[in-house]
N, C-alpha and C positions, 0 to 999 in steps of 0.2 A: 888393601886398596886395589883398584881395578888394574893399575899398571904393574902390580906385583906379580900378576899371573898373565903372561902373554896368551893371546888367542891362538886357537888351532894347535895346541900342544896336547900331549897325552894327559897331563895333569888337569888341563882346562876341561877336556871332555869327561874326565873322572869327576870333577866337581859338578858338571852339568848332570851327570847320572845321579850323583848324590842328591842334588836339588830335586830332581824328578822323583827319586825314591822317597824323600822326606815328604813331599807333597802327597804322594800316593799313600804313604803310611798314615799321615795325618787325616787324609780323607777316609781311609778305612776305619780308623779309630772313631772319628766323628759319626760316620754312618752306622757302625756297629753299636755305638752308644745309644743312638736313637732307635735302631732296629731291634736290638736284643732287649733293651730295657723296656721297650713298649710291649713286649710279649709277656703277658702275665702267666704265672705258674698254672693258674686254673685253666686258662685258654690252651696252654700247651698240653696239659694232662687230658683235656677233652679231645684235642686233635690227635694225640697219641693213641687214644682208645677207640674213637669213633669217627675219625676223619677219613679222608680219601687215602688210598694206599701211599701215594707220594707224600701227602701231608703227615701221615703217621711216621714215615721214615725220617722226614725233616724234624718233626717235633721230638722224636726219640733221641736225635743227635744233639739238639739244642738244650734239652732239659738238664743234663749234667753240667752244662756251662752256666746257665742262669740260675741254678739252684741256690747259690750264694750270691745274691744280687749286689750286696754292698762290695764284696770282693771284686766282682766283675766291673762294677762302676769305677772303682778306684784304679783298677788295672788299665781300663780303656782311657780314662782321663789322664793318667800318668803318661801313657804312650803318646796321646795326642799333644800333651804339653811339651814333651821332649822334642817331638818333630817340629812343632811350630816355633819353639825357641831356638832350635838349631838351624832353621832355614835361613834367617838373615845373616848368620855367620858365614855360611858358604856363599851366599849371594854377594856378600861384600867383597869377596875375592874375584868376582866376575864382572861386576858393574859398579859404578859410583855409589856412594852411600845413599843419596836421595833415590836413585833408581832401585837399590836393594830394598829399601823400605816400601816403595811403591809396588815393586814386583811381588814381594813377600805377602803384602796385604791382599793383592789381587789374586795371586795363586791360592792362598789359603781360603779366601772368601769364595772363590768360584769352584776350584777343584778340591778344596779341602773341607768345605762346609756344605754349600748349597747342593751341588751335584751329588755327592755321596749320600747325603741325608734324604734327598728326593728319591734316589734309587732304592735305598734301604727301607724307606717308608712304604714303597710299593711292593718290593720283593724282599721284605725283611726275613721271611721264613726260609726262602731259598738261599739267600746270601748268608744268613746265619748258620744254616746247616752245612754249606760249602766251606765256610771259614772256621767251623767249630774246632778242628784240630789245631789251627793256627792260634785261635784264642786260648785253647788249653795250654799251648806253649808259652804264650804271654803271661797267663796266670802263674805259671811256675817260675818264669823269669823275673817278674816284678813282685813276687810274693814277699820278699824281705821288706819291701816298702808298703805294698798294698795291704798285706794281711793285718798289720797292726792298726792301720787306719780303718779298715773294715770292721775290726772288733770294736773300736771306739764308736763307730756308727751303729753297730748292733746294740751296744749298751745305751746309747742316747735315743735312738729311734725305734728300737725293737727289731727282731729278726723274723723273717718270713711273714710279712704283713701282706698276704695275698688278698685281693679284693674280691669278696663274694657279694652277689646281688641280694638285696633284701627282697622280701615277698612282693611289695608293691613295684619295686624296680624290675623284678623278674617278670611280673605280669605285663608291664609295659614293654619289656624286651620281647616277649612272645607276641604281643600285638604288632610290633614292628616287623616281625617275620611272617605275618599273615599276608596272603596274596591280596587281601582287600586294602592293605595299607599302601600299596603301590610302590614299595621299596625293593621289589625283587624277591620277596620271600615266597616259599612254596607251601606254607601251612594253610590249610583250608579254614573256612569259618567255623566248622564244627570242631576241628582240632584246637583252634585257639580258644573257643568257648569252653571246651571240656578242661583244658589246662588251666584257664582262669578260674573255672568252678572248683577245681581241685585245690588251687591256691587259696581261695576264699573260704573253703569248707572248714578250715581249722578255726576261723573266727566266728563261725555260726554255731548256734546252740539249738537244742530241741525246741525252744520257744519260737525260733525263726521258721521252722519247717513243719511244725505240728498242725493238725487239724483241730480247731476248737471243739471242746466237748459238746457244745450245743449243736454243732453241725455234723457230729459223728453218728452214724447209724449203729444202734445197739439193741439188744433184746433182753427182756426180763427173764431171770432164772425161773420164776414161777409160771411162766407161760407154757402152754401146751403146743406141740407141733401139729396143729391142725392145718387145713387147707389155706386159711387166711394167713397164718404165720409163715408157712413155707413159701407162699406166693410173694409175701413181702420180702423175704430173704432172697429169693431168686431174682426178684425184680431189681434189687440193688446191684447184683452182679459181682459181689465180693466173694473172695475165696475164704475169708475168715471174718467172723462177726463177733464183736465184743459182747460179753454177757455181764449184766449188772444185777445186783441184788437190792431190791427195794428202791434205792435211790439211783437214778441214772449216773450220778457221779461216782458211785461205788462199784466200779468195774472190777470183777473178780477173776475173769478169765476170758477165753475165746473159744469158739467152736468152729471147727473146720466144716465148710459147706459140703465137702465131698462125703463126710460122714452121714449126711442127711439123705443120701441117695436111696438108701434102703428103708427109709421111714415111710410108712403108709399113712397118708393124711387121715384116713378113717379111724385109725387106732388112737389118735389124739395122745401121742406119747408125751409125757412131761419132759421138758427140756433138761431138768436136773438128772434124768436117767441117761442122758447122753454123755459121751466122752468130752469133758471140758478141760482144756489145757490152762495152766497158769499163764498169766500175762505179766511180763516184767514191768517194773516201775522205774522211771528215770526222772531225775530232777530237770526242771525247765532250763537250767544253766549248764547242762551237760553238753560237751562238744559233740558235733555230729560224727566226727571221726571215731570217737569212743562208742557211740551208738551203732555205727556201721560195723565195727569190729565185733560187737556182741551179736549183731544179727547174723554175721557170718558163721557163728558157732552152731546155728541151726535150732536152738531151743525155741525161738519164736521170731516171727518177722513183724510183729506189732508190739508196741510198748505203750504204757500209760504214762503221760507226763503230769507230774504233780508240782505244786508250789508249796514251799515251806513257809507257813505263815509267821513263824517265829524268827525267821532269818531276815536281818536288816540288810540294807544295801552295802554298808561298810563291812559287815561280816561276810557277805557274798564275795566281795573283792579279795578279802584276806584269805578265805578258805577255799577259793576256787581250785587251786592246784591240789590241795589236800583232798577235796571231794572227788576229784578226777582219779586220784590214786586209790582212794578208799573203795570206789565202786569198780572193782576190778572185774567182777563177773556179775552180770545182771541177773542171771538165773539163780545164782547162789544168794544174791542179795534179796531177790523176791522170796525165795524159799525161807530165808531167815526172818524177813519182815512179816510175812503172812503168819507162819506158825512153825516153830522149830519142831514141835512135837508132831506136826503133820508130816514132815519129812522123815522122821524116825519111824513112824507107823507105816508109811508107804514103802520104805526100804526094807523093813523087817517083816511085814505081813504081805501075804499074797492077796491080790485084789479079789473081791467077792465075785460071785457069778453075775454075769451081765447078759442082757438080751442079745439076740442074734445080730441085731443091727449095730450093736456097740462093739466096734472092731477092737482087736487087741492092739495096744500101743507098742510100736517097734522101738521107740527111742528110750530116753531116760525116764525112769519111773517117777522121779521127783518133779517132773514137768506136768503131772496130771493132778487135778483137784480130786481129793477123796471126800466127797460131800456126805457119805454115809457114816464114816468113822471119825471125821474131824469137823470142828466148827467152821462155819463159813467165814472166810477172812473179811476183815473190815479195815478201813484206813484209819490211821491215828488222827486225832482231832486237830493236830497242828499241820496236817497236810491236806491240801485242797487240789483235787483233780482239775486240770485246766485244759486237757486235750489228749489226743492220741497221736502217735507217730508210727509210721510204717517204713519198711525198707524202701518202698517206692518213693516216699517223701524225701528220703535222704538221697536216693539216686537222682531225683529231679533237681535237687540243689546242686548235685555234682554236674549234671548235664546242663543246668540252667535252662531247661525246657520242660514243658509239661508232657507227661506220658499219657496219651489218650488210649484207653482200652476200648474194646468193642462195645461194652455196655455202659461206658461213662456218659454222664450228662454234664456237659461243660457249660458253666454259667457265664454269660457276658454281663458284667455288672453295669456297664455303661448303658446298654440298650434294654436291660432287664429282660433278657430272653434266654432261652435254654436251647442248646444244640444237642440233639440226640444222635449219637454216632451211628447207630443202626439205621435210623431214618435217612441220615445223610448219605450213607453208603448205598442204600437201596435207590435213592433218588439220583445218585451221581450219573448213572448211564443215561438217564432221560434228560437231565438238565445240569448245567454247570453251577447253578445256584444251590445254596445250602438250605435245607428244610428247617424252619424254626417253629417253635411252639411256645406258648406262654407257660410260665412257671406255675404249677399247681400249689395250693397251700399245703404246708407241711403238717402232717398228722402227728399224733403223740407217739405212734409206734414206728414211724419212719422219719427219715431226714435226708439231707444231701449225702452224696457218696462220701465214703470214709476218707479217701485220699485225694479228693479233688479240691484244690484250693480255688477260691472265688477270684478269678482274674480273667483277663481277656486273652484268648489263644493267639499265638503268633500268626500273623498273616490274615487275621479276621478283621 
């Protein structure tokens, strides 16, 4: 009772200090419960490795404490409960019972819950790092009670359930950090676009980025390199040109335009006498990441996209992962598909004598077509060529923007006009407008650029 303890004596002030200590301890437990438990393990690991120097120091101190989250939660709640339950007992010795209840509720609510949690929510990292040694001491002191309870929680709810963002959530998270979102982020538009493109690239396949075969420029193997043919190749502005045999869909290889520099148009050299490289073949459902990894090996920067006519939609879904693992190397797959005997002959035999303009190949020998000693490869009847894909197509999907080269002719499908990059650049000093010209009819030997998709450029 209140009259059991006279005022202004030593014991009275001792009880007052105990009450203040219990309120402070309860406030620390409540604040640390909210502050430390709100810090995810992933967030702390990110801060400890790539945060500011002060944040790295704080995160490294907090990580050992929050590593076992259930043990930390049990310890803090036990300490908070002990303080709140003990407070009315000591207040009852100082004030009447009704005042003890009123004061305990008020003190716990204001100084033990609201104020500590508000501070720890704002400065949780700093407060948690400062009190980390004290929390470690509590973990050891309350371990006989908290440890068994934490093990039961681990068994019931699982241990170490750190929240990782899914792909779509991560993309939205990056958008929020862009400076265009108006939330204080410092990522530029190009940075957020490239990150979003990299996240979306795993869901895109060769069919999404390829150039349809009807719009791809290619040249017949039986043609001669006269002035007309060379002009057609140079006009397109490609560094590599697909070569087909008889049927435009039967693309057997590619020729590097730089190898044509030494060709004299008056000699009318047959194209089959030139150095023709094998072209890889990929399925239309092959992920772009796998295609990009194969392009990085350097065997080829262009691949033919085919469609399996015998493959149903149900089979495609079931065997998608198996196909991705089976096509480990495009170059070896092409070599096996075209002709296994072709590879054996090329690796075992030395190449025959070639004209002076047919430069010696510096790379792998199995990447070159041996038209003199091996049959011309043909596609199986169950495979239909639907397009071609280049490394530039994959990079454009990654950047989510068109890459316009100096010789590109970019088609605006809405106005049915064609933008010539050379004409635009020459006209730019004289006028701010872009020079347009009408689209000429496509001929049998030429077509739209290989890697230009038919769309509207940004800002046009």
